[in-house]
C-alpha positions in Angstrom: 22.7 -52.2 -38.2 24.4 -48.4 -38.2 20.6 -47.0 -39.4 19.6 -49.0 -36.2 22.1 -47.2 -33.7 21.2 -44.3 -36.1 17.6 -44.0 -34.8 18.4 -45.2 -31.3 20.5 -42.2 -31.1 17.9 -39.9 -31.9 15.8 -41.2 -30.0 18.1 -41.1 -26.9 19.6 -37.7 -27.6 17.5 -35.9 -30.6 19.8 -33.6 -33.0 19.7 -30.1 -32.2 18.7 -28.6 -35.4 16.3 -26.1 -33.8 12.7 -26.2 -35.5 11.1 -23.6 -36.8 8.3 -21.7 -35.6 4.8 -22.3 -36.4 2.3 -19.9 -38.0 -0.6 -20.3 -36.9 -2.6 -18.5 -40.4 -3.1 -15.3 -40.6 -6.5 -15.2 -38.7 -4.0 -15.2 -35.5 -1.5 -12.9 -36.0 -0.2 -10.8 -33.4 -0.2 -14.2 -31.6 3.0 -15.2 -32.3 2.8 -16.2 -36.2 5.7 -16.2 -37.8 5.2 -14.3 -41.2 7.8 -12.8 -43.9 7.6 -9.0 -43.8 8.9 -6.0 -46.4 9.2 -2.7 -44.0 9.9 1.2 -44.7 13.1 3.1 -43.7 10.9 3.2 -40.4 10.8 -0.2 -39.9 6.9 -0.2 -40.4 5.4 -3.1 -42.8 4.4 -2.1 -46.0 2.9 -3.5 -49.6 3.6 -0.9 -51.8 6.6 1.7 -52.1 7.2 4.4 -54.8 10.7 3.6 -56.5 12.9 5.9 -55.1 12.4 5.1 -51.3 14.2 2.8 -49.5 13.0 -0.9 -48.2 13.9 -3.3 -46.4 12.8 -7.2 -45.6 12.6 -8.9 -42.4 10.9 -12.8 -41.3 11.0 -12.2 -37.7 12.7 -15.1 -35.2 15.1 -15.9 -38.1 18.6 -14.5 -38.5 18.3 -16.4 -42.5 16.2 -17.9 -44.4 15.8 -19.7 -47.7 14.4 -16.9 -50.4 12.9 -17.2 -53.2 11.7 -14.0 -54.8 9.4 -13.6 -57.9 9.0 -10.4 -60.2 5.4 -10.0 -62.1 5.7 -14.0 -62.1 9.0 -14.4 -62.9 11.8 -15.8 -60.4 14.4 -13.8 -59.7 16.2 -15.1 -56.2 16.4 -18.4 -55.4 19.2 -18.8 -51.9 19.9 -17.9 -48.9 18.9 -14.5 -47.4 20.6 -13.2 -44.0 17.4 -11.3 -42.6 16.8 -8.7 -41.8 17.5 -7.2 -45.1 19.2 -4.1 -45.3 17.7 -0.9 -46.5 17.2 -1.0 -50.5 16.1 1.6 -52.7 13.6 0.9 -54.8 14.7 1.3 -58.5 13.0 2.2 -61.5 13.8 -1.0 -63.3 12.2 -3.1 -60.0 8.8 -1.6 -60.6 6.4 -4.7 -60.7 4.7 -6.8 -58.3 7.2 -8.6 -56.0 6.4 -12.3 -54.2 8.6 -12.9 -51.4 8.3 -16.7 -50.1 10.3 -17.9 -46.9 11.5 -21.2 -46.1 13.5 -22.3 -42.8 16.9 -22.3 -44.3 17.9 -25.5 -42.1 14.9 -27.8 -42.2 12.8 -26.7 -45.6 9.6 -26.1 -43.8 8.0 -23.3 -45.3 7.4 -20.1 -43.1 4.8 -17.9 -44.8 4.9 -15.7 -47.9 4.2 -11.9 -48.9 3.6 -9.4 -51.6 4.8 -6.4 -52.7 4.1 -3.7 -55.4 6.8 -1.2 -56.1 5.2 1.8 -58.5 6.4 4.8 -60.5 7.5 8.1 -58.3 4.3 9.3 -58.3 2.0 7.3 -58.8 1.5 6.4 -55.3 -2.3 6.6 -54.1 -2.7 7.6 -50.4 0.5 7.1 -49.0 0.8 10.6 -48.0 -1.1 14.1 -46.4 -4.3 13.2 -44.7 -4.7 9.9 -46.4 -1.3 8.3 -45.1 -1.7 10.1 -41.4 -5.6 7.8 -41.3 -3.4 5.2 -42.6 -1.4 5.0 -39.8 -4.5 5.3 -37.0 -5.9 2.3 -34.9 -9.0 1.4 -35.4 -9.5 3.0 -31.5 -7.9 6.1 -32.4 -10.1 6.6 -35.1 -13.0 5.8 -33.4 -11.9 8.4 -30.4 -11.2 11.4 -33.1 -14.6 10.7 -35.1 -16.4 10.6 -31.3 -14.4 13.8 -30.4 -15.6 15.2 -34.1 -19.1 14.7 -33.1 -19.1 16.3 -30.1 -17.7 19.5 -31.3 -20.3 19.7 -34.0 -23.2 18.7 -31.9 -22.2 21.8 -29.5 -23.7 24.8 -29.1 -21.8 27.8 -29.5 -21.6 30.1 -26.8 -22.4 33.3 -27.4 -20.5 36.3 -25.9 
């Protein structure tokens, strides 16, 4: 009989357990989809970092998540983590491929996962110089820049 009362109570006054924000998938990124993300010291999403550099981790919309963390396929962490995570400096002992799988800490529902690479210092490919600058530009900014370069190259030089 208690079970019946519980069912009726839940229908009349549902529990206050928050429902997770549902992910719409990678095709709808930026449209409210929630995904775990590794961040550089400036708060920009990253997929790799060199040893000795600071990085963080966040799951937008959540204050804590149940996190499973794997390094090179071996589980190294499986517990609740408060997010956003404070910045952590990558160590040489952490070099490898990391996978973070986040679950809603209240319901256990999968939120999403992401991968992250920690490389040896100086082994990075294209994170600095002109390559690093170009990687921060949007597609529109790149198109405008290319159009400006073409315009300048096709312009006739005036002679004085």
